[in-house]
N, C-alpha and C positions, 0 to 999 in steps of 0.2 A: 504494500500500500504506500509506503514511503517513496519507493522508486517511481511509482505511478504518479504520485503527487508532484514529485520533482520534475517529471517529464511534462506534466500538465502546466506547471509554472513556467517552463520554457516556452510553451505554446502561447500562454497568456501574454507574454512579453510582446509577441508579434501582433496579437489582436486583443488588447485589453478589454475592449467593449464588445467582443464577439459573442455570439450566441452558441448554443449547443443543441444537439438533438437529444431530447431527454432520455430516450431508450438506450442511447449509447454514451451518455454523459458520465463523467467521473462521479462516483457515488458521494464524494465529499466536496463537490463543487463549492468553492468558497463563497461565491456570490450567486447562489442558485436562482434567486428570484429574478435578477437581471439577466442571467445567462439563459434561463429557461423561458421566461415570460416577457422580458423586455419592458417596453412601455405599456404593455397590456396587463401587468400584474394587478394594479389597483382595480381595474374593471373586472378581472377574473375573481378577485376576492369579493367584490360587490355581488356578482352573479352567484357565487357559491353561497353567500350569506342568505340569498333569497331561496335557493333550491335545496340547500343542505344546512339549515340554521343550527342543527345540533352537531354539525361537523362529524357525521357518521362515516362518510366516505373520505378516507385519507390514506396517503402512502408517503413513503420517505421523500421529503422535499417537494411534495405536490402542493397545490394551492390550498392553504389553510391547514397544513399538517401541524400536529402538536409535537414539537421536538422533545417535550418532557414525558410523552407517553412511554411507559415501560416497554412496550412492544419494540421500540427502536433502540433499546439499550445495547443490543448486540452490535448495531452499526457504530454507535458512539464509542464502544470499547475498541474498535478498529481504527478510529480516526487518527491519522498520522499527525494532524496538527494539534491534537490534544496532548497535554503533558502526561507522561506515563510515569 
């Protein structure tokens, strides 16, 4: 994971405002909202709040995900940017 993060950092230098295809994105994308949703993030959150007000439908770094949900603890344990 650390090597992959280092490689992704090199690519970010060439396109710091570039986007990513979410299905092939780096799982620990540092600025995932901008990379995945760009200028559409605010509108997507607004739509989600209308159709999923209880935030039932969520996944890792998707619109409205709860990073504190214990279901994601396995991802957090692998995060190379976290201090170990």
